[in-house]
Phi, psi and omega in degrees: 000134181290145180289142178292142179298142181269146177230149179298140181271139175286147176288152177303136182287137179296142180272147179285147179286169183300317181298316180293323178296322179293322177298317179297318179298320178294316178299320180295321179296318177297315183295318180298316179298317181296313181298322179297315180291321178300319182290324183283319188231001177097152183295308184294333183273003183250106178280162182296327181294330175291320178297317179299315180297320180293330179270359179062042176222175180275155175303325180296327177292320177301313182290337176293325181267328182225101184302331178226164179296325177300325182295335178300323180276321190268338181268133181214186182268002188296322184302312181296320180292318180293320178297316179297320180294321180293318179295336182272354180293154183298140175300141178084355178293147178304133184306318181297320179293321178298314179296317180304309183289328181290338176271312187288321183298309178296324182294324176301319180291317182294318184296333181299326183249352186228033183299312182296325178293323178294321177297315180295322180298313181291328176298315180296320179299326178286327190263337187249110182303322181297325179288320179298321181295322182278340185295326179296322177296317180296317179295321179296321179294319176300319179297321180295324178298309182290325178297321178298317179294320181294324176298318177299315184294326185262357180074017179270156180292151177303138180081014180302128187295323181293322176295316181296322177295317180300310182294320178299321178294320179296315180291329174295319177295319178300313181294322179298319179295319182295315181290325175300316179301315181292316182297332183260028172073021178058030183273330182277165178282118187295318180298319178298319178298318179296319178298319179296318180296318180287333175298326179299318177294319181297332178275001182080033178064025175263151181254000000 
């Protein structure tokens, strides 16, 4: 039997500290309360003080974690997870593969516990113009985080245009897959759609 081809192993991903885990738990509690209220009475009809009461915290605590109501929907834990995953990828790995795995690996973990929240999030993005307007800003910030790490890994200067184009293309593919999933009633497997979208980039944008 032929030996299986070897691939570089990723380093173990660093674990988040207790303080960061508690912050994540608080943000998740706020988000769950908000999504429940948004679904029951609509996004525009739900003030932040109701969200705070439903999460059993003060409005000031909500604003400490989410400066605006839009941020409750658009801000998540993915950036920290993706950054940690990217830093843990094997040295010398192709940049596109590193970015691909740094996005897909954390999302597989997140979807296991937050599937319904992801469905609600994409529904809101489709229905609320204010959220759609802010979502591009949020996606751009996520891209800047990963582009900075990728510049470090490849020895390129911060703000390198080729790195920014690569990361921007990956996030564009990611967003296209997410919106396709939402438009089609969340019936398809989201991870498979994302893999297909990133495959297009891997082929050099050929069909």
